[in-house]
N, C-alpha and C positions, 0 to 999 in steps of 0.2 A: 405406269401410265403417266403420272405427273412428270417424271423425268423426260419421257419422250415428248410430252407437250412442251415442256420448257425448252428443249432443244429445237423443236419445230418453230417456236415463236422467238427464239433467241432471248429467252426471258432472263430477268435479273431478280436476284433474291431480295424481297422487300424486308424492311425492318418495322415491326409493329411498335407504335408509340402511344402515349397517353393523350389522344385527341389532337394530334398534329399530322397534317398531310403535307408532304413535300414530294411532288411527282416531277421527275425530270425526263423530258422527251417521252411522255406517255402517249399511247395511241390505243384506240378501241381494238380489241382482238379481231373483230370482223373486218377491219379496214385493211387495205393493201399495205404491205410493208413500206411502200414508198409514200404512204400518206403523211400529211403534215402532222408532226407531234406537237403536244402542248406541254407547257410548264405551269403547274398549279401549286399554290400555297394556301393553306387554311389552318386556323387553329392556334398558331403561335402568337402573332401580333394582333390578329383580328379573328372573330368567329363568324362573321357574315360577309359573304362575297356576292356582290350584285353584278351580273354580267349583262351588258347591253350591246346593241349592234343591229345591223340590218337582218332581214330574213335571209335564210339559206346561208348565213354566215358561219354556222357551226356551234351556236349556243347550246342547242339541245344535245348534240353529240358530245359536247364537253361534259354536261351533266351525266349522261349515260356512261361516259368513260370513267369518271371519278367513282360513280356508284358501283360499276361492275368490277373495277380494279380493287375497290375496298373489299367486296365480297370474295374475290379471288385470293387476296392476301390473307384474309381470316380463314380461308379454306386450305391454306398451305400451299398455294400455287405460286409459281414464279410469274412476274409481271412483264408485259411487253413495254419496257421502258428503255431509255438510252443508257442509263446507269442505275446503280442501286438507289432506291427511293424509300421514303417513309410513308407509312399509312397508319392513321389513327385507329386504334381498336374501339369499336362502338358496339353497344348492346343492340341497337335498332337502326334500321335504314328506312326512312320514310320517303316515298317518292310520289310526286304528282307530275307526270309527264304525259303529254298527248291530249287528244280530245275524246272524251268518253260520253259525248251526247247520245241520248237514246230516245227514240220516239215511243217505244213501248213503255219505258219508265217515266216518260214526260220530263226528261232531263235535258236542259239546254247546255251549251258549252260552259257558261258561268256556273250553272247549278252543279254540273259534274265536278268542276274544280272545287267548289265550296264544300261539297259533300266529303271529298277526300281530306281537305284541310281541316274541317271540323273534327273528323275522326282522329287525325294525327295530333291535333292540339290536346285531345283528351289523354293521349298515351305518351307524348314526347317527354323526354327527360334530358338531363345534362349530358350524358354520354351517348346521345343520338346524333345521327347524320340525317339532315333534311335536305331533299333536292326538289325545288319548286320551279316549274317551267311556265313562263308567261304568267306570273303572279298578278292577279287582278284583272286579267283580260276577259273579254266577253261582255262587258257592261260599259256604262258611261265612264269615260277616261278620268273625270274628276273624282267620281265616287270610287272607281276601281283603284286609283293611285292611293287615295286616302285609306281604303280598306287594306291595301297591300302594306302600307307603312305600319298600320296597327298590328297586323299579323306578324310582321318582322320584329316589332317591338316586343311582342309576347315571347317569341322564340328566343330573342336575345336575353330577356329576363330569365328564362328557364336555363340558359347556358348551352343550348344545343349548337352544333356546327351546321351552318345553313349556307347553301348555294342556290341563288334565285336568278332567273332570267326575266327581263322585262324590256318594254319599249317606252315606258313612262319616263319623261324627263324629271318628274318630281323625285323619283327614286335615285336618280343620279345625285341630286342635291342632298337627299337623305343620307347617302353613303358618305358625303363630305362632312356632314355634321355629326354623325354617329361615330364615337371613338372605337367601337367594336366592329365597324364595317369598313369594307374596301371596295372601290370600283374596279371593274375589269371590262374589257370589250373585245369583240372579235374584229380584227383588222379588215378593212375594205379598201381596195384600190379603186379610187374614183376615176383614174385615167382609163383603166380597162373595164370598169364597171363589174369587177369580179372580186369575190372575197378571197383573202389569202389563207383563211382558216387558222391564223395565228392568234393566240390569246395574249392580249396585252394587259399585264397586271398594273393597277394603279391609274389606268386611263379610261374614262367613260367613253362610250361609243356614240356615234352620230347616226341619225336615220338616213342621211344622204338622199332623201326623197327628191328634193329639188335638183340636186346635182345629177341624179340618175335620169330624171325627166328631161333635163336640158341635153344630156348626152344622147338620149334616145330621139331627140328632135322636136320636143314640145315647143311651140311658138314662143318667142321671147315676150310678147305682150301678156300671154297667159302666165308665164313665169314671174313677170314683174307684178302682176296683180296678186299672184299667190304670196309673193314676198311682202306685199303691203298688209296682208292679213296675218302674217306671222308677227308676234309681239317682238318689240325691239330687244327686250331682254333675252328672248329665245335666240335671236340672231347673234347677239354677243356671246351667248353660251355656246352656240354651235361653232362660232369662229374660235373661241377659246379652246374648245375641245379639239378643233382642227390643228391649232398650233401645238397643243400638247401631243397629239399623235405625231406631228412632224418632228418635234423635239425628241420624242421617244425613239422614233426610227433612227434619227441621227445619233442619239446616245448608244443605241444598240450597234450601229455601224462602227462607231469609234471604239466601243467595247470589244467588238470582234477583231478590229485591227490591232488593238492593244494586246489582245490575247494571242493573236498570231505573232506579233512582234516579240512578246514575252517568250513564247515557245521557241521561236528562232534563236533568241538570245540565250535561252537555257541550253538549247542543243549546241550552240557555239561554245558556251562555257564548259559544257561536259566534254566537248571535243578538245578544247584547250587543256582542261585538267588532265584528260587521258594522255595528251601529248606531253605535258609537263612531267607526269609520272613516268612515262616511257623514257624521257630524256634523263631524268634523275636516276632511274635504274641503270640506264646505259652508262652514265657517268660513274656510278658506283662500280659497275663491272669493269670499266676501263681502268679506274684507279686500282682496283683489286688485282687485275692482270698485271698492271705496271709494277705494283708493289711486289707481287710474287716473282716477276721476272727480275726485278732489281735484287730481291733477296737471294734468288738463285745465283745470279752473277757474283754477288758478294760472297756467298757461301763457297762457290768454286774458287774465288780468289783467296779466301781464307785457307782452303785446303791446299792450294798451291803454295801459299806462304808457309804453312806448317811443314810441307814437304821440303821446301828450301831450307828452313831452319834446321830440320833434322839432318839434312845433308851437310850443312855448314858446321854443325856441332861435331860431326865425324871428321872434319878437316881441322886438325889441331894447328896447322901452320897458318890458318887464315887470319887475317888482320881485322876482320869484321867482328865487332863486339855483339854478344848475345842480347844485351839489354837494348841495343839499337834495333835489333830485329823484333824484340818484344814490343817496343813502342810502335813499330810499323804495323805489327799485327793488331794492336789495339786501335790504331787508326782505321784499319779495315773493318773492325767490328763496329766502329762508330758510324760506318756508312750504311749499315742495315736500316731500311726505311722505318721499321717500327721504333728503333732506338732514336732515330732523328726526330720522329714525330713526338716521342716522349720528351726529348730534349726541348723542343719548342713549347710544349705544353707546360713543362716545369719552369720555364724561364720567362713567363709572362710578367711577373711582378718582381721588383727589385727589393731585396730585404735590406734592413738597416744593418750596416756592417760596422765593425769596430775591430781594432787590432787585437790579435791573440784569440779570436773566435775560431772554433772548430767548424769547418765548412766542408761541403761536398761540391765538387765541380760537376754539374749535371751532365754536360756534354761528354765528359770523359769518364764519369762514374768513379772518380778518384776523390779521396778525402784528404784534407790538409788543414793548414793553419794560416790565418790571415796575418801577414807580416806588416803590411801598410795599406791604408785606404787612401784613394785619390781624393784631392780636395773637393771635386764635384760629386763624390760618392757614386760615380758611375762605373768604377772599376776598382780592383784591389790587387795587391801583389800577394800571391799565395805560395806557401812552401809546401811542395808535393814531394816528400821524401828528400832526395838530394837536389831536387830541381825547384827553381823558383820561376813562376810565370805570371804574367798580367792577365787577369780574367775579368770579363764584363760582370757587373753586379747582378744582372738578371740571369746569369748563368751559374749563380752560386746559391746554395741552400744552407742556411745556418743550422748546424747540428747542436751546438752548445755555446752558451755565452761565456766569454772569457772572464775568469775571476782574477787571474794573474798571468804574467807572461808564460807561455808554454815552451818548455825546454825539450829538446829532442831526446827521447828516452834511449838509454844505453842497453836496456834489457830487451826491448822489442820495437819493431817498426810495423807500419800498416802498408800493405800493397793492395790497391784497389779497395775491396771490401773485406780483406782478411788480414790478420796479424802475422808479421814475420818476426819470429823470436831470434835471439842471439845464438841459440844452440839447436842442434838437430840430433836426435837420438835414434840410431839405426841398429842398436844391439839386437842380436838374435835373428836378423834378416839375412837372406842370401846375398851373395856378392852382387848379382845382377840387379836385384830389387833395391839394394842399398845405393848402388851407383845411380840408378834412375832417380831415386828420391833426392840424392845429393845434387844432381844436375838441375832439377826443378827448383830446389831450395836456393842454389846459387843464383839462378835467374831472378827469383823473387828478392833475394838479398841485394843484388846489384840495383834493381829498380827502386828498392826502398832506400838506397843510399847507405847501407851498412858497410862500415870499413873493415870490420873483423867479425868472425863467427866462430863457433865451437861445434865440432862434430864428435859425438860420443859413439865409439864403436865397441868398447869393452875389450876383454882379453881373449877368452875362448881359445881356439887353436892358433890364433894369430893370422889366419888367412884373410879375414875381413879387414884387419888392421893394415896388413901389407898392401892389399888391393886398394884401399881408400887412399893411403899415402902415395902410392904410385899414381893413382888417378888425379889427385890434387896437384902433383908436381907438374904434370903436363896439361892442366886445364887452362884454357884461355881466359877464364874469369878470375883465376887465383894468381895473385902477385907472388906471395910466399906462403909456405905452410910449414909447420913444425909441431912436434909434440908439445902439449900444453905444459908438461912438467919441466921442459927445457926453455920455455918462453920467458922473456924478461917480465919482471913484475909489473912494469908500467904498461905493458900490453895486455895484461889480464883485466877483464871487466871488473868494475868496482864491487859487484855483488859477490865476487869470488875471493876478495881480499879479506885477510884476518882483521877482525875488529880491534884486537889487542895489540897487533904488530902490523903497522902499515906496510912494512917491507916484506911481509910473508903472505902466503895465500894458501887456501885449502883446496886441495884437489886430490882425488876425484870427488864429485858431489855426493856419491853414494859408494859404499864399499865394493871393491872389485871392479870398478869401471875405469877405463882409460880414455883419453881424448887426444885430439890434435887440434891446433888452432890454425885457421886459414886467414890470411890478410889480403884483402882485395886491393 
């Protein structure tokens, strides 16, 4: 049943607090949904709210709305408010609303009100809610206002939360001087002589009696006489209240305009953010597609280059050198987008270069030695195997500091990221496998700048030895080849020479192995 009721009134779930009311867009459940809602605050900065304004302006309905919504919230019901609101939990709700005069009980209007107030003063406590309608009415205005102030003082001392309506001007001033009290009023449109039913917090209300009488056609001479009987201070107070009401309306208008402008700006910002995110995603997608397409094209080019290299190797009479084709292949590999991006990232800062340092050329992926550094330190001459080239400093990565001049090793060289030794051992392999390894080894040796190498083939049946020697004699990378035992002593690497006899040499390096030397 509670759920059905909440849906029917479009209710919002309230939050129970410790003596604080914050109702946003609240309306009485029996009012039409199109009725004017009210915003009410009580209990946080002030415990006493004094509501003034003309008759039929909505003061009593405001009291009833706050009291009824408080009871609904403590009963577990959703509230007819514009958004989630706060309701103070209270042990008692004391109400004095309406006229309970009785002929049978000899009670006048004033007596009936006083009877209720006397009873609640005996029972009221700190966590009580007190709602008083037309406090002090039904008797002499001077005595009634004085009595009302005394009653409000007692309720303030107890600590109860109080909402009271009145027409007394003295209570408006009382709210200004009491730090626990706040003025409020029901708005009235003097031009149309109609209440707007809007509750204005912080602004005392006016009676508007003279303005209403003038609007209804009361003669001007009577109005002038009436104004003469009104105290000058009261006139100033009424004018001040009028200015406050006008300023409050203007402030609310500007606040609404600012809120609308803020909402529009926020919507525009969200739209721009969404558009920027979409553009960023589209840019990433375009770059990824372009990178994939470029990688695919380069991969196809690499495959085509490999095919051409294989065909040219089979053409022994060709004048094209394999090491030239290898360099072209490496150039194709450098075109792959990922590698170019890595090159740019690695070359952002220029290292401190010195001669004989071991370095790596980032763009080529090759390691070498610094031969000479330019005077401006923006470039260096680097030895890459048998090749020297000028390289920008920001394209170099220092691998090791130079302790002494680096000599080219006779025992091994480095190609790219791997060592190329002076010898290749193919003992025990088949002829086809051995020849494939020898072709790859000769490519690496040429790129590394090796002038002579040693191939160990062993004895065996002699088939592998014969095949290798025939292969080397017709290979485009080999200038001359001969068995190592018949080679001249000066052509043998120093590591193979005899320590005790400089003119002799030891071979084979292990028992039962035979070799042949190839000279590029």
